[in-house]
C-alpha positions, 0 to 999 in steps of 0.5 A: 097284286091285291087279295080280295075276299068277297062275301056275298049277302043278299037280303032276300031268302025264301027259305029262311027270310034273313038268313044272312043276319039271322043271330047264330050263337050270339052273333049274325050269321054273316059275322062269322065269316067276316071274322074268320076272314079277317082272322086267316090274315090272307086278305088286303080287303074283306068286302061284302056285296049286298043290296041290303043297308042293314046287312051292310051296316051289320058287316061294317060293325064286324070289320068288313068293307062296304065299297058300294051296294049291290044293284037290285038287278043283281040281287034277285033269286035267280042272279048268278054269283059270276056277275055279282063278283064282276061287278064288285071287282071291277068297282074296287079296280075302278075306285082304288086303281088296283088289280084284283088278281086273286080272289076268294069267294066265302059264302056266309052260309058257312059259319063253321069254316075256320081261319085255318081252312082259309090259310091251308086253302091259300097255301094249295092255291099258291103252292100249285099256282092254279086257277082256282081251289074249291073246297069239298067234303066227303059225301054222306051219301053212299051211292052203293046203297042209294037208288031212285024209288018208283012211285010204288016204292018197290025195292026190287032192283034197289041195289044191283049188287051188294057191296061193302060201304067201307070197300068203296071209293070216298065220294066228295061233293063241293061245300060252298064254303071256299073259292080261290080263283084267279080274276080271269075266271069271274066271267064265267065261273063254270071254266072252274069245273072244266079246267085242268088248273083246278084242284079240291081242298078237303074240309072236314064234316063239322067245318062243312055245315051249309046253312039253309034252314032252321034245322041247319041252324040249330045243328050249327049251334050244337056244333059251335057248342061243342067246339066251344067256338066264340 
């Protein structure tokens, strides 16, 4: 049984062009995820799926495999993750004659996700013998003090009942950092959220930074300086 980490990194990004190789604390953004995957010791293969030859060369430099370049039709703004995973898995299986039964999707936009997060989430995946484990983080938004605003910005009815936030149940959200899944799920990733055999792995706020804007980059660099990560 082969365990594979797949890091999807297309070249195009409208909000932050070139973000996957944009320097973060002295290294390309994608390097942080490649190094964490390799340092975890969890994988037989750490591969990057990209259509960009520039990203491919950088990924190789940091130790990832590039079995093939991703087809252009799987690198558009509207391309979904499932077909990207399926393309890479099928290519590896056909080329190497192996079965990729355990997969881990690692987004390069989560650079503070450490090797320990990968290891602990894998333990949960194996010990529970489930279909998938998905990383989450406690949500910063509190529903009890949140609501929609009308165009005139009136606060009438904004909060229907005053309740101390510390008395409320914790709310969690996906952080996009780690997705462990059995191969059978890649044809329809929405099954992750419909299955009784899918569970959450809770990550810290600091390790859950998801980079999408310049502000996110600056925040990640600040946290890395505090954590003294190399």
